[in-house]
C-alpha positions, 0 to 999 in steps of 0.5 A: 168479593166473598160476602162476610159471614154476617151477611149470609143468613139465607138457608136454602132448600131444593129437592127432586131435580132428577138430573139425568131423567129428561132430554138434553134441552130440558137438562140444559135448562135445569142447569141454567136455573141451578146456576142462577140459584147457586149464584143467589146462595153464594151471595146471601146464603149460609147453607144449602140443603139438598133433600134427595133425588137431585140425581135421577139415579146415583150409586157410589162405586169404589173407583168410578163416578157415574158419567153425565153428572160432572157439571152438577158435581162441579157446581156443588163443589164450587158452593163448598169452596165459597164457604157454603155448608151443603147437606145432601139427604138421600132420596129414593133415587139416591141408592147409596151416598158413599164417601165421595161427597164428603171426602172429595166435595166437602158435603155432609150426607144424611139419610132419613129424618133429621133436624137442626136449629137456627135463629131460634127456629127448629127445622125437621127435614127429610126427603120423605121416602119411607116416612109415615104409615103404609107403602110397605113394599117400598120400605122393604125395597129400600132396606134391601137396596141399602143393606151393606152386603147387597151394596157390596155385591152391586158395587162389585159389578162391572160399573156399566152393568150396575148403572144399567140396573140403577136406571131400571130401579129408578124407573121402577121407583118412579112408576111405583104408585099405590092404588090410593093416590090421594092417600099417597099425596097426603102421606107426608102431611099426615106424618108431619101432623103426627109428630107435631103432636109429640114434639115442638118444631117450626118447619117440617121440610121435605120433597119426594111426592112433588106436591109443592106447598106450605101448610099450617099444621093442627098445633097452630105453631108448625108448618109443613113444607114440600119443595116440589120438583124440577121435572114439570117446567117449574123450578122451585126452591125454599129459603129461610131468611129474615125469620121467615120461610118462603117457597120461590121459583126461578 
């Protein structure tokens, strides 16, 4: 039985699952956890926000879907068929989200920093790449990769060659680290603090740096929430329900 809309009040968030990165045993365990989470979402959720790097690499081609992710695509599509609103925000491993997710699966795709209001609360949400000061090398790289002309060249390649290049870019993106690691870990928190001084919001939700936690911001009214990652043996997710935001684990 499908829950009535009035029974569905949970807003769910996940980030940095990096499907396609790890060995088969770890990937199968992630799928088991994802199926458990999606069962919860179908039972009590209104919407799911996937805040980037759900795949370890993804680029849409005109006529080809990358091999290896059909199970994940079917699971997400099933959520939509069950009336869940799903939003996918591109991360730094999502090189290009084209029309496939929207026209074939019914997802909404976004880039950068976004917002929505629900139950009297204001949410700002993003993957987190490219926000805040510094990391100019990555920002230049992202502009290059997502340039329309360059995307046209890349997707015109033979798909196998293009996917091999994507995997290499994904490796470089994951292993690109600035010299000042503590500064990088605090980059998104500092960015949230800076915008809290200029605008009102209740929650800033992101992923990207894999530093899971909920932190009150200096204005006393806003919270910074980082969703963490699924690549270190933990399976966290965020949920806003009953007028409260919680980080939980499967």
